[in-house]
C-alpha positions as CSV (number, residue, x, y, z in Angstrom):
1,M,17.4,43.6,35.0
2,K,16.6,47.4,33.4
3,R,16.2,49.1,30.4
4,V,18.2,52.1,30.2
5,E,18.0,54.4,27.0
6,G,16.5,51.3,25.2
7,V,19.4,49.1,26.2
8,L,18.5,45.9,28.5
9,L,21.1,45.6,31.2
10,V,21.4,42.9,33.4
11,T,22.6,44.8,36.7
12,N,24.4,43.4,39.6
13,N,22.7,40.7,41.9
14,S,19.8,40.4,39.4
15,F,19.8,36.6,40.1
16,E,20.1,37.0,44.0
17,G,18.1,34.3,45.9
18,L,18.8,31.6,43.2
19,G,21.9,30.0,44.9
20,K,20.3,26.5,44.0
21,V,19.6,27.1,40.4
22,H,21.8,25.1,37.8
23,T,20.3,25.8,34.7
24,L,19.6,29.6,33.1
25,Y,17.9,30.2,30.0
26,L,18.3,33.8,28.7
27,Q,18.4,33.1,25.0
28,S,16.7,35.9,22.8
29,S,15.8,38.2,25.6
30,K,17.4,41.5,23.6
31,I,20.2,41.8,26.4
32,T,22.7,44.2,25.5
33,L,24.9,44.9,28.5
34,F,25.9,43.0,31.6
35,E,27.2,44.7,35.1
36,V,30.2,42.8,36.3
37,G,28.1,41.5,39.4
38,A,25.0,40.1,37.3
39,F,25.9,36.5,37.9
40,S,26.6,36.9,41.7
41,G,24.5,34.5,44.0
42,L,24.3,31.8,41.0
43,D,26.6,29.4,43.1
44,S,25.5,26.2,41.7
45,L,24.8,27.4,38.3
46,T,26.4,24.9,35.7
47,Y,24.5,25.6,32.3
48,I,23.6,29.1,30.8
49,D,22.5,29.9,27.5
50,L,23.1,33.4,26.2
51,S,22.5,33.0,22.6
52,S,20.5,35.2,20.1
53,N,20.8,38.4,22.1
54,F,22.8,41.9,21.2
55,I,26.0,41.0,23.1
56,E,29.2,42.5,21.9
57,K,32.9,42.0,23.2
58,E,32.2,45.1,25.4
59,S,29.1,44.0,26.7
60,L,30.8,41.5,28.7
61,P,33.1,42.9,31.8
62,P,36.3,41.2,32.9
63,G,35.3,39.1,35.6
64,L,31.7,38.7,34.8
65,F,32.1,35.1,34.8
66,R,33.9,34.7,37.9
67,P,31.2,34.2,40.4
68,I,30.1,31.1,38.2
69,S,33.2,29.7,37.8
70,K,31.8,26.1,38.1
71,L,29.8,26.4,34.7
72,Q,30.3,23.6,32.6
73,Y,27.9,24.7,29.5
74,L,27.9,28.1,28.0
75,N,26.2,29.1,24.6
76,I,26.9,32.6,23.2
77,A,26.2,32.0,19.7
78,S,24.4,34.2,17.2
79,N,25.3,37.6,19.2
80,L,27.3,40.8,17.6
81,F,31.0,39.7,18.2
82,L,31.2,39.8,14.5
83,I,30.8,43.8,14.7
84,S,34.1,43.9,16.4
85,K,35.7,41.0,14.7
86,E,37.1,39.7,18.2
87,Y,36.1,36.8,20.2
88,P,35.7,37.5,24.2
89,D,38.2,35.2,25.1
90,R,39.6,37.1,28.1
91,V,36.2,37.3,30.0
92,L,36.0,33.6,29.7
93,Q,39.4,32.9,30.9
94,D,37.9,32.4,34.5
95,L,35.8,29.0,33.3
96,T,38.3,26.7,34.2
97,H,35.5,24.1,34.7
98,L,33.8,24.7,31.4
99,Q,33.3,21.6,29.4
100,T,31.2,23.0,26.3
101,L,31.3,25.9,24.5
102,S,29.3,27.2,21.8
103,M,29.6,30.2,20.0
104,S,29.7,31.8,16.3
105,G,32.8,31.6,14.4
106,I,34.2,34.8,12.8
107,N,36.1,35.2,9.8
108,G,39.0,36.9,10.0
109,A,38.9,36.9,14.0
110,V,41.7,35.1,16.0
111,F,41.3,32.8,18.7
112,G,42.9,34.8,21.6
113,N,45.3,33.2,24.3
114,G,42.2,33.3,26.8
115,F,41.1,30.0,25.7
116,K,44.1,28.3,26.7
117,Y,42.7,29.0,30.5
118,L,39.6,26.6,29.4
119,T,41.4,23.5,30.8
120,S,38.2,21.3,31.5
121,L,36.8,22.2,27.8
122,N,36.0,18.9,25.8
123,S,33.5,20.5,23.3
124,L,33.8,23.1,21.2
125,N,31.0,24.3,18.4
126,L,31.0,26.8,16.0
127,D,27.6,27.7,14.8
128,P,26.8,29.7,12.8
129,C,30.2,30.2,11.9
130,S,31.5,33.0,8.6
131,I,34.9,31.1,8.6
132,N,36.0,30.6,4.9
133,E,39.4,29.3,5.4
134,L,41.0,26.8,8.2
135,Q,44.6,27.9,8.3
136,N,47.5,25.7,9.8
137,D,47.6,28.3,13.1
138,T,43.9,29.0,13.3
139,F,43.3,26.7,16.4
140,V,47.0,27.3,18.1
141,S,45.4,28.7,21.0
142,F,43.8,25.3,22.0
143,K,46.7,23.2,21.8
144,G,46.8,21.0,24.6
145,L,43.2,21.5,25.7
146,P,41.4,18.0,26.2
147,I,38.8,18.5,23.6
148,L,37.1,15.4,22.4
149,N,34.4,17.0,20.3
150,L,34.7,19.6,17.2
151,N,31.3,20.8,15.5
152,F,31.6,23.4,13.1
153,K,29.0,24.7,10.4
154,C,31.2,27.1,8.9
155,R,31.4,28.9,5.2
156,L,34.4,26.6,4.3
157,K,36.1,27.2,1.0
158,K,39.5,25.9,1.7
159,V,41.5,24.0,4.6
160,Q,45.2,23.4,5.3
161,P,46.5,19.7,6.2
162,G,47.7,21.3,9.5
163,A,44.5,22.9,10.7
164,L,43.4,20.4,13.4
165,A,46.9,19.3,14.6
166,P,46.3,21.3,18.3
167,F,43.4,19.2,18.8
168,Q,45.5,16.3,20.0
169,S,42.5,14.3,22.1
170,I,39.9,14.7,19.7
171,S,37.4,11.9,19.1
172,S,34.3,13.4,17.2
173,L,34.8,15.7,14.4
174,A,31.8,17.4,12.6
175,I,32.2,19.6,9.8
176,V,28.9,20.4,8.0
177,G,27.1,22.5,6.0
178,S,29.7,24.3,4.2
179,E,28.0,23.9,0.9
180,L,31.0,25.4,-0.8
181,I,33.9,22.8,-0.4
182,R,34.2,19.7,-1.9
183,I,34.8,16.6,-0.1
184,S,37.8,15.7,-2.1
185,D,39.6,18.9,-0.8
186,L,38.1,18.8,2.7
187,L,39.5,15.4,3.3
188,V,43.1,17.0,3.4
189,V,42.3,18.2,6.8
190,L,42.5,14.8,8.0
191,S,46.2,14.4,7.3
192,S,47.1,15.8,10.7
193,L,44.9,13.3,12.4
194,R,46.5,10.4,11.0
195,D,46.7,7.2,13.1
196,R,44.3,8.7,15.9
197,N,41.6,6.8,17.5
198,M,38.1,8.5,16.9
199,S,34.7,7.6,16.9
200,L,33.0,10.2,14.2
201,I,33.9,12.2,11.3
202,D,31.0,13.9,10.1
203,F,31.4,15.9,6.5
204,S,27.7,16.0,5.3
205,S,26.2,18.8,3.5
206,N,29.5,20.6,2.5
207,Y,29.2,20.6,-1.1
208,R,26.1,21.6,-3.3
209,S,27.2,23.2,-6.1
210,R,25.5,23.0,-9.7
211,T,29.0,22.6,-11.1
212,G,28.8,19.1,-11.3
213,A,29.4,16.1,-9.0
214,D,32.8,15.7,-6.7
215,I,35.0,12.8,-7.7
216,I,37.0,11.3,-4.7
217,S,40.4,9.9,-5.7
218,S,41.9,6.8,-3.9
219,E,44.5,9.1,-2.9
220,S,42.0,11.8,-1.1
221,F,40.3,8.9,0.3
222,S,43.4,7.7,2.0
223,Y,43.4,10.7,4.5
224,L,40.1,9.2,5.6
225,G,41.5,5.4,5.5
226,G,44.5,6.8,7.8
227,V,42.2,7.5,10.8
228,C,41.3,4.4,13.0
229,V,37.6,5.9,12.9
230,K,34.3,4.0,13.9
231,E,31.6,6.3,11.9
232,V,32.1,8.2,8.8
233,I,29.2,10.0,7.4
234,L,29.5,11.9,3.8
235,R,25.8,12.3,3.2
236,R,24.6,15.2,1.0
237,N,27.6,16.2,-1.1
238,Q,27.1,15.5,-4.5
239,I,29.9,12.9,-4.8
240,G,29.6,10.9,-8.1
241,I,32.6,8.7,-8.0
242,I,34.5,7.5,-5.4
243,Q,37.7,5.8,-7.4
244,G,38.2,2.4,-7.4
245,G,41.0,1.0,-5.2
246,S,40.3,3.8,-2.3
247,I,38.7,1.1,0.1
248,S,42.0,-1.0,-0.5
249,R,44.3,1.6,0.3
250,M,42.6,2.5,3.6
251,K,45.1,1.8,6.2
252,Y,42.6,1.4,9.1
253,K,39.7,-0.3,7.0
254,N,38.9,-2.7,9.7
255,C,38.0,0.1,12.2
256,L,35.0,1.6,10.2
257,Q,31.6,0.4,11.8
258,K,29.2,2.7,9.9
259,F,29.6,4.3,6.5
260,D,27.0,6.8,5.4
261,V,27.2,8.0,1.9
262,S,23.5,8.5,1.3
263,Q,21.8,11.4,-0.6
264,N,25.0,12.0,-3.3
265,N,25.0,10.9,-6.9
266,I,26.9,7.9,-7.0
267,Y,27.1,6.0,-10.0
268,G,30.9,4.5,-10.4
269,D,33.1,3.4,-10.4
270,Y,31.8,-0.3,-10.0
271,Q,34.9,-1.7,-8.4
272,T,34.5,0.2,-5.2
273,G,31.0,-1.4,-5.0
274,L,33.0,-4.7,-4.9
275,E,35.6,-3.6,-2.3
276,I,33.0,-3.1,0.5
277,F,33.2,-6.4,1.7
278,K,36.7,-5.5,2.7
279,L,35.5,-3.2,5.5
280,S,35.4,-6.4,7.9
281,A,33.8,-4.5,11.0
282,L,31.4,-2.4,9.0
283,K,28.1,-3.1,10.8
284,V,25.9,-0.4,9.0
285,L,26.1,0.8,5.3
286,D,23.7,3.5,4.1
287,F,24.1,4.5,0.4
288,S,20.4,5.4,0.0
289,K,19.0,8.2,-2.3
290,Q,21.4,7.8,-5.2
291,E,21.2,9.3,-8.7
292,I,22.2,5.8,-10.1
293,L,22.3,5.8,-14.1
294,G,20.7,3.2,-15.9
295,P,20.2,-0.3,-15.1
296,Y,22.5,-3.0,-13.5
297,K,26.0,-2.5,-15.1
298,K,29.0,-4.8,-16.0
299,I,27.3,-8.1,-14.4
300,K,28.7,-10.8,-16.1
301,N,26.8,-13.6,-14.5
302,E,23.6,-13.1,-16.6
303,S,21.5,-16.4,-16.3
304,F,18.1,-18.0,-17.0
305,N,16.2,-19.7,-13.8
306,S,13.0,-21.4,-15.2
307,E,12.0,-22.0,-11.6
308,D,12.3,-18.7,-9.9
309,S,11.6,-16.2,-12.6
310,K,11.1,-16.0,-16.3
311,Y,14.4,-14.0,-17.1
312,S,16.4,-12.0,-14.8
313,L,19.8,-10.9,-13.8
314,S,21.5,-13.4,-11.1
315,Y,24.4,-12.6,-9.3
316,S,26.3,-12.8,-6.0
317,V,26.8,-9.9,-3.7
318,D,29.7,-10.3,-1.2
319,L,28.9,-8.4,1.9
320,P,31.1,-7.4,4.8
321,P,31.0,-10.3,7.0
322,S,30.1,-8.1,9.9
323,L,27.1,-6.1,8.5
324,E,24.2,-5.7,10.3
325,R,21.9,-3.1,8.8
326,L,21.8,-2.2,4.8
327,N,20.0,1.1,3.6
328,A,19.7,1.4,-0.1
329,S,16.4,3.2,-0.3
330,G,15.5,5.8,-2.9
331,L,18.0,4.8,-5.6
332,S,17.2,6.6,-8.9
333,I,17.6,3.1,-11.2
334,K,16.6,3.4,-14.5
335,L,14.7,0.4,-16.4
336,S,16.0,-2.2,-13.7
337,P,14.3,-5.3,-13.0
338,L,15.0,-6.9,-9.6
339,A,17.6,-9.3,-10.0
340,N,18.0,-12.8,-8.4
341,V,20.4,-12.1,-5.8
342,N,22.6,-14.2,-3.4
343,F,24.2,-12.4,-0.5
344,K,27.4,-14.0,0.7
345,F,28.4,-13.2,4.5
346,G,25.0,-11.9,5.1
347,S,24.4,-14.2,8.4
348,H,24.6,-11.0,10.5
349,V,21.9,-8.8,8.5
350,V,19.0,-7.8,10.4
351,Y,17.8,-4.6,8.5
352,V,17.5,-4.2,4.5
353,D,15.6,-1.2,3.6
354,V,15.2,-0.8,-0.2
355,N,12.2,1.1,0.0
356,W,11.2,3.6,-3.1
357,T,13.8,1.9,-5.4
358,P,11.7,1.5,-8.6
359,F,12.3,-2.0,-9.6
360,T,10.7,-2.6,-12.9
361,N,9.4,-5.9,-11.4
362,C,9.7,-8.1,-8.6
363,D,10.4,-11.3,-10.7
364,G,13.7,-12.1,-8.7
365,V,14.5,-14.2,-5.6
366,I,16.7,-12.9,-2.8
367,T,18.9,-15.7,-0.7
368,G,21.6,-15.5,1.8
369,L,19.7,-13.3,4.3
370,D,18.7,-15.9,6.7
371,N,18.3,-13.9,9.9
372,L,16.9,-10.8,8.6
373,Q,14.4,-8.9,10.6
374,F,13.3,-5.9,8.7
375,F,12.8,-5.7,4.9
376,G,11.6,-2.3,3.2
377,M,10.1,-2.7,-0.4
378,S,8.0,0.1,-0.6
379,G,7.6,1.5,-4.3
380,F,8.5,-1.6,-6.0
381,N,6.5,-2.3,-9.2
382,C,5.3,-5.8,-8.4
383,K,2.7,-6.2,-11.1
384,I,5.0,-8.9,-12.1
385,L,5.8,-11.1,-8.7
386,N,7.5,-13.8,-8.1
387,P,5.9,-15.4,-5.0
388,K,9.4,-17.0,-3.7
389,M,10.7,-13.7,-3.9
390,I,11.4,-13.6,0.0
391,S,10.7,-17.1,1.2
392,S,14.1,-17.6,2.3
393,F,13.6,-14.9,5.0
394,K,12.5,-17.3,7.6
395,N,13.4,-15.0,10.6
396,L,11.7,-11.9,8.9
397,Q,9.4,-9.7,11.8
398,E,8.6,-6.6,9.7
399,L,7.9,-6.6,6.1
400,Q,7.1,-2.7,4.5
401,S,5.5,-3.1,0.9
402,R,3.7,0.3,0.5
403,N,2.6,1.3,-3.2
404,A,4.0,-1.6,-4.7
405,N,1.3,-2.5,-7.1
406,L,0.4,-5.8,-5.0
407,N,-2.9,-5.7,-6.5
408,I,-1.9,-7.1,-9.5
409,G,1.0,-9.1,-8.2
410,L,-0.8,-11.0,-5.7
411,Q,-3.6,-12.0,-8.1
412,H,-1.3,-14.6,-9.7
413,D,0.0,-16.0,-6.4
414,V,-3.3,-18.4,-5.7
415,S,-1.7,-20.5,-3.5
416,G,-0.6,-17.7,-1.0
417,I,3.0,-18.5,-1.3
418,F,4.4,-14.9,-0.9
419,L,4.3,-15.1,3.0
420,K,4.1,-18.8,3.5
421,G,6.8,-20.1,6.0
422,L,7.4,-16.7,7.3
423,E,6.1,-17.6,10.8
424,K,7.9,-14.8,12.8
425,L,6.5,-12.2,10.9
426,R,4.9,-9.4,13.3
427,I,4.1,-6.4,11.1
428,I,2.7,-6.0,7.6
429,D,2.6,-3.0,5.8
430,F,0.4,-3.2,2.6
431,A,-0.8,0.2,2.4
432,G,-1.4,1.9,-1.0
433,N,-1.6,-0.9,-3.3
434,G,-4.9,-0.8,-4.8
435,L,-6.0,-4.0,-3.4
436,E,-9.6,-5.0,-3.5
437,N,-9.4,-8.4,-1.8
438,L,-7.0,-10.5,-0.1
439,N,-6.5,-14.4,-0.7
440,P,-7.8,-16.3,2.2
441,K,-4.3,-18.3,2.4
442,L,-2.1,-15.3,2.4
443,F,-1.8,-14.9,6.4
444,C,-1.7,-18.5,6.9
445,S,1.8,-18.9,8.3
446,Q,1.3,-15.5,10.3
447,Y,-1.7,-16.7,12.6
448,N,0.6,-17.0,15.8
449,S,2.9,-14.0,15.1
450,L,1.2,-11.0,13.4
451,Y,0.9,-8.3,15.6
452,S,0.3,-5.1,13.3
453,V,-1.4,-5.0,9.6
454,D,-1.4,-1.8,7.8
455,L,-4.0,-2.0,4.8
456,S,-5.0,1.7,4.6
457,N,-5.4,3.7,1.3
458,N,-6.4,0.5,-0.8
459,N,-10.1,-0.2,-2.2
460,F,-11.5,-2.7,0.2
461,D,-15.2,-2.6,0.8
462,D,-15.4,-4.9,3.6
463,F,-13.3,-6.5,6.3
464,P,-10.3,-7.8,4.1
465,F,-9.7,-11.1,5.8
466,K,-10.6,-13.6,8.4
467,I,-9.6,-12.9,11.9
468,T,-10.6,-15.9,13.8
469,E,-7.3,-17.7,13.8
470,F,-5.3,-14.8,14.6
471,K,-3.7,-15.2,18.3
472,N,-1.8,-11.9,19.1
473,L,-3.2,-9.3,15.9
474,S,-3.6,-5.9,18.1
475,Y,-3.5,-3.2,15.5
476,I,-5.2,-3.0,12.3
477,N,-5.2,0.0,9.6
478,L,-8.2,0.3,7.4
479,E,-8.2,4.0,6.7
480,N,-9.0,5.4,3.4
481,N,-10.8,2.2,1.7
482,K,-14.1,1.9,0.3
483,I,-15.9,0.4,3.5
484,N,-19.4,0.8,4.2
485,G,-19.5,-0.9,7.4
486,F,-19.2,-4.6,8.9
487,D,-21.9,-7.2,9.1
488,E,-22.5,-8.7,12.5
489,K,-20.6,-11.4,12.0
490,V,-17.1,-9.8,11.5
491,T,-17.9,-7.3,14.6
492,N,-18.6,-10.3,16.6
493,D,-15.3,-11.7,15.4
494,L,-13.6,-8.5,16.3
495,D,-15.1,-8.5,19.7
496,E,-13.8,-11.9,20.2
497,L,-10.3,-11.3,19.0
498,E,-10.4,-8.0,21.5
499,R,-11.3,-10.5,24.2
500,R,-8.4,-13.1,23.3
501,I,-5.6,-10.5,23.2
502,K,-7.3,-9.0,26.6
503,G,-8.3,-5.6,25.2
504,N,-5.5,-4.3,23.4
505,L,-6.9,-4.4,19.9
506,K,-6.8,-0.8,17.9
507,I,-8.6,-0.5,14.6
508,R,-8.3,2.7,12.3
509,L,-11.2,3.4,9.9
510,D,-11.5,6.8,9.4
511,R,-12.0,8.4,5.6
512,N,-14.1,5.4,4.7
513,L,-17.4,5.4,2.5
514,L,-19.1,4.3,6.0
515,Q,-23.1,4.4,5.4
516,C,-25.7,5.3,8.2
517,N,-28.6,3.7,6.9
518,C,-30.9,0.8,7.3
519,K,-28.2,-1.6,6.7
520,S,-25.6,-0.4,9.1
521,L,-27.9,-0.1,12.2
522,S,-26.4,-2.7,14.3
523,F,-22.5,-1.6,12.9
524,I,-23.4,2.4,14.1
525,K,-24.6,0.4,17.5
526,W,-21.2,-1.4,17.8
527,L,-19.0,1.5,17.0
528,F,-19.8,3.0,20.4
529,K,-20.2,-0.3,22.5
530,T,-17.3,-2.2,21.4
531,K,-14.4,-2.2,23.8
532,I,-11.9,-1.9,20.9
533,L,-10.0,1.2,20.7
534,L,-11.3,3.0,17.7
535,D,-9.5,6.0,16.3
536,K,-11.6,8.9,16.6
537,G,-13.8,7.1,19.5
538,G,-15.8,5.6,16.6
539,N,-17.0,9.0,15.6
540,Y,-16.7,8.8,11.6
541,S,-18.0,10.6,8.7
542,C,-20.8,8.9,7.1
543,G,-23.6,8.9,4.3
544,Y,-27.0,9.7,6.2
545,I,-30.1,7.8,4.9
546,D,-31.4,10.9,3.6
547,G,-28.4,11.5,1.3
548,S,-26.7,14.3,3.4
549,K,-23.2,13.8,5.2
550,K,-23.8,13.4,9.0
551,T,-21.5,11.5,11.6
552,T,-21.8,8.2,13.2
553,A,-22.3,9.8,16.5
554,Y,-25.3,11.8,15.1
555,A,-26.4,8.6,13.6
556,L,-26.4,7.1,17.2
557,Q,-28.2,10.1,18.8
558,N,-31.3,9.6,16.2
559,I,-31.4,5.8,16.2
560,D,-34.8,5.2,17.1
561,E,-36.0,7.8,14.3
562,L,-33.6,6.0,11.9
563,T,-35.2,2.6,12.9
564,K,-38.6,3.8,12.6
565,Q,-37.7,5.2,9.1
566,C,-36.1,2.0,8.0
567,A,-39.3,0.1,9.1
568,S,-41.7,2.5,7.1
569,K,-39.3,2.2,4.2
570,F,-39.3,-1.6,4.4
571,W,-43.0,-2.1,4.2
572,L,-42.8,0.4,1.5
573,I,-40.7,-1.6,-0.7
574,T,-42.3,-4.6,0.2
575,S,-45.9,-3.5,-0.8
576,V,-44.1,-2.0,-3.9
577,C,-42.3,-5.2,-5.0
578,L,-45.7,-7.2,-4.3
579,T,-47.6,-4.9,-6.2
580,L,-45.1,-5.2,-9.3
581,L,-45.1,-9.2,-8.7
582,L,-48.9,-9.1,-9.1
583,I,-48.8,-7.2,-12.2
584,I,-46.2,-9.6,-13.8
585,I,-48.2,-12.4,-12.8
586,I,-51.6,-11.1,-14.2
587,F,-49.8,-10.0,-17.7
588,I,-47.9,-13.3,-18.0
589,S,-50.9,-15.3,-17.5
590,S,-53.0,-13.0,-19.8
591,I,-50.5,-13.7,-22.7
592,V,-50.3,-17.5,-21.6
593,Y,-54.2,-17.7,-21.8
594,K,-54.2,-15.8,-25.5
595,Y,-51.5,-17.9,-26.8
596,R,-52.3,-21.0,-24.9
597,I,-52.7,-23.3,-27.8
598,T,-49.7,-22.0,-29.8
599,L,-47.7,-22.5,-26.7
600,Q,-49.3,-26.1,-26.1
601,Y,-48.3,-26.8,-29.7
602,W,-44.9,-25.8,-29.6
603,Y,-44.6,-27.6,-26.0
604,L,-45.6,-31.0,-27.7
605,V,-43.4,-30.2,-31.0
606,I,-40.5,-29.9,-28.4
607,R,-41.5,-32.9,-26.3
608,R,-41.9,-35.0,-29.3
609,R,-38.3,-34.4,-30.6
610,Y,-36.8,-35.7,-27.6
611,K,-38.7,-39.0,-27.9
612,I,-37.2,-41.7,-29.6
613,Y,-38.9,-41.0,-33.0
614,S,-37.6,-41.0,-36.5
615,K,-38.0,-37.9,-38.7
616,L,-40.5,-38.9,-41.3
617,D,-39.9,-37.9,-45.0
618,E,-42.0,-34.9,-46.0
619,Q,-43.2,-36.8,-49.1
620,S,-43.7,-40.6,-48.4
621,D,-42.7,-41.5,-44.8
622,Y,-46.0,-40.5,-43.1
623,K,-47.6,-43.6,-41.3
624,Y,-51.1,-42.5,-42.3
625,S,-52.5,-40.9,-45.3
626,A,-54.9,-38.8,-43.4
627,F,-56.2,-38.5,-39.7
628,V,-59.9,-38.1,-39.5
629,A,-61.2,-35.7,-36.9
630,Y,-64.9,-36.3,-36.1
631,H,-67.3,-36.0,-33.3
632,H,-68.5,-39.5,-32.0
633,D,-72.0,-38.8,-33.3
634,N,-70.8,-39.1,-36.8
635,Y,-68.7,-42.6,-35.7
636,R,-71.3,-44.8,-38.0
637,W,-70.8,-42.6,-41.1
638,V,-67.0,-42.1,-40.6
639,C,-66.2,-45.9,-39.5
640,G,-68.6,-47.2,-42.5
641,P,-68.9,-45.8,-45.6
642,L,-66.0,-43.4,-45.3
643,T,-63.7,-45.8,-44.0
644,S,-64.5,-48.6,-46.6
645,F,-64.4,-46.2,-49.4
646,L,-61.0,-44.8,-48.6
647,E,-59.4,-47.8,-47.1
648,G,-61.0,-50.3,-49.2
649,E,-61.4,-49.0,-52.8
650,K,-58.6,-46.1,-52.5
651,K,-56.1,-48.4,-50.6
652,L,-55.3,-45.3,-48.1
653,S,-54.4,-45.6,-44.5
654,L,-56.4,-43.7,-41.9
655,C,-56.1,-42.5,-38.3
656,L,-59.3,-42.9,-36.2
657,H,-59.3,-42.1,-32.5
658,D,-61.7,-44.9,-31.8
659,R,-59.2,-47.4,-33.4
660,D,-55.8,-46.3,-33.7
661,F,-55.1,-44.1,-30.2
662,A,-52.5,-45.4,-28.0
663,L,-54.1,-47.1,-24.9
664,G,-52.6,-45.2,-21.7
665,S,-51.0,-42.0,-23.5
666,L,-52.7,-38.6,-23.0
667,I,-55.4,-37.7,-25.4
668,V,-53.4,-34.5,-26.2
669,D,-50.4,-36.7,-27.0
670,N,-52.5,-39.0,-29.1
671,I,-53.8,-36.2,-31.1
672,F,-50.5,-34.7,-31.5
673,E,-48.8,-37.8,-32.8
674,A,-52.0,-38.5,-35.2
675,I,-51.6,-35.0,-36.8
676,S,-47.8,-35.0,-36.8
677,Q,-47.5,-38.5,-38.7
678,S,-50.6,-38.0,-41.1
679,K,-50.3,-36.5,-44.4
680,K,-53.6,-35.1,-44.4
681,V,-56.2,-33.9,-41.8
682,I,-59.9,-34.8,-42.7
683,L,-62.4,-32.8,-40.8
684,I,-66.0,-34.2,-40.6
685,V,-67.5,-31.1,-39.8
686,S,-71.1,-31.2,-37.9
687,K,-73.1,-29.6,-35.3
688,S,-71.5,-31.9,-32.9
689,F,-68.0,-31.5,-34.1
690,L,-68.2,-27.4,-33.5
691,K,-69.8,-28.0,-29.8
692,S,-67.0,-30.4,-29.0
693,T,-63.9,-29.0,-27.2
694,W,-61.5,-31.6,-28.2
695,C,-62.7,-31.5,-32.0
696,E,-61.9,-27.8,-31.7
697,Y,-58.6,-28.8,-30.2
698,E,-57.9,-31.0,-33.0
699,L,-59.0,-28.2,-35.5
700,D,-56.3,-26.0,-33.8
701,M,-53.4,-28.3,-33.7
702,A,-54.2,-29.0,-37.4
703,R,-54.0,-25.3,-38.2
704,M,-50.9,-24.9,-36.2
705,R,-49.1,-27.8,-38.4
706,M,-50.5,-26.1,-41.9
707,F,-49.0,-22.6,-40.6
708,R,-45.7,-23.9,-39.5
709,E,-45.3,-26.3,-42.5
710,N,-47.0,-24.0,-45.2
711,K,-48.7,-26.8,-46.9
712,D,-52.5,-27.4,-47.6
713,I,-53.3,-30.3,-45.5
714,L,-56.7,-29.8,-44.4
715,I,-59.7,-31.5,-46.0
716,V,-63.1,-30.3,-44.8
717,I,-66.1,-32.5,-45.2
718,L,-69.5,-31.0,-44.5
719,V,-72.1,-33.6,-43.2
720,E,-74.8,-31.1,-42.7
721,K,-75.7,-28.6,-45.7
722,F,-76.7,-25.9,-43.4
723,L,-73.3,-25.5,-41.7
724,Q,-71.7,-24.6,-44.9
725,R,-71.9,-20.9,-44.3
726,T,-70.2,-21.3,-40.8
727,C,-67.6,-23.2,-41.8
728,Q,-67.0,-20.9,-44.7
729,N,-66.3,-18.2,-42.2
730,L,-64.3,-20.5,-39.8
731,F,-61.9,-21.7,-42.6
732,F,-61.7,-18.8,-44.7
733,E,-58.5,-17.4,-43.4
734,S,-57.0,-20.7,-43.4
735,G,-57.7,-20.9,-47.4
736,T,-58.9,-24.4,-47.1
737,M,-62.3,-24.2,-48.8
């Protein structure tokens, strides 16, 4: 190769000595010209890519490809043939072994006779392609060639019915990315392929216009039905309606095995949905990401089922008897609760994806899919959750339920019924549900089967479930929760699980609220000594003991210093706590001492209330007329003259401690009972009385009763005149003098 006047020229014998090379990539090399012997010496070459250069028709001299006549693949797309509006068919006629040709389609150019010599060609790719119209004579030069695969990405606006007639051996047809032609207009091109056996018809992304949805009539759909094709892709075409009766009119409806109408705007008509079951050979149905207007329509068997749901739609759906995979994800259903659905003929279905279809609740029950292995229900609003919703999926192996509000729905499933009986379930994805805890019974049926569980993007602050019973659990995702760390019991259980499954356990803990402090010392050490495979090698961001942001690796490197800080902090906290406790004890003790009499009085009041005493009437039901409080030194006078006068002459009943106190009872109880059951309290005040502790106690009890009842109950008798002044001071505040 050499550059001449700014032009890159591939000269003769540029690849000399490369006789064993099979593949040559020269794309985007800014090549402009070739000499006729440029490829000499490449005797074994079968694949060459010359795309995205500056090659024109005149850049390729006749005989250029003669030295590599065994070539099977040639790509000359995205060059400058558009300038001359001619295809380089003459230089291509030497490639009699060519099987795949990729080039750009040129609007207004004619496929010349040189293409007739490509007798081994089985794949023709036109991408990019500026052709606007496929006419009946556009591909006549390819007539009789064994072309099996056609792949066009053109700017088509119009097609004629016989445009594909020259391709008599075609098996796979892909006309994609036109964006300017309605599918209802494009289907007519299939009229020339009637009664052919084909593997694929791909008409995806051909109509993207703001003018409205495309309506496919049953007549237009019959062009598709006239071909015995295994797979049909009509994805992303703004199809609004496939007219009722279209499937019924298909001549070869029993040939179709895969039907993809995803990313359209299909909202009717309803009859077409009922006809799907007539596609008896259909194995894969994809109608995901549709703009379906409004809730369920035209469902007549609306019913109430008190066992399975409070109130929801209930109906049966007839599935194609051979259906294996159903994708209904991302449907824009408005204000629709999940219905009770019974699928008929669903015994072969193993995959159902309804992710991101926003049902307003999960109160329905799904039955009829006994062999289902995958179920996707992410994005459901499961604040209202029927625990029996998926209970019939006994063979389920993978469940996806991300961002489904399970934090609310599972709260009401106290018995753990939601996953009960699903003993083959291996993969569970409950990410993004705002979960703070899990019912311990939730995973009981999966102890032997569970392999992977994703609980990321929730609100767990600790390990969310017990793992001691699991036999095969190998992957746990706890990313982006609120976990501070694991205690020693959890880490021991995890290590035991790792040994039980022989070293295959993987755990993800990144983006949590891990703490590198005194409580997590053992957890930090565990992160780097465990044999469990942790994401980021166990080196996570964590909140350090000083309030800064560090990493667990940093904390491990400084573990000795961290341990010392924790020890100092422990003794500091202990000292402070003990000091505070001592202060509290002293304070309480002083309060108790200061109000000891009051406290004791109320203690006796409460204690007396719960004994078997009857409440005395305040006016007349006292047992004694008066309780006489005196010192033993005044015994003779009290029990003599005073008692004779009050009991004998005045007929009053007195309570004297020497005579009336109950034997065996505490003195304080006797004093309290005597004062409580006496209408008055007579205080015989003397020198000995004032010095006596028990007399002082009787005085305090009497005063407490007087203050509580707000009555004048005290009678003071001074037996010694010189004590009168002292007693006046003592009882002045009581108003007893």
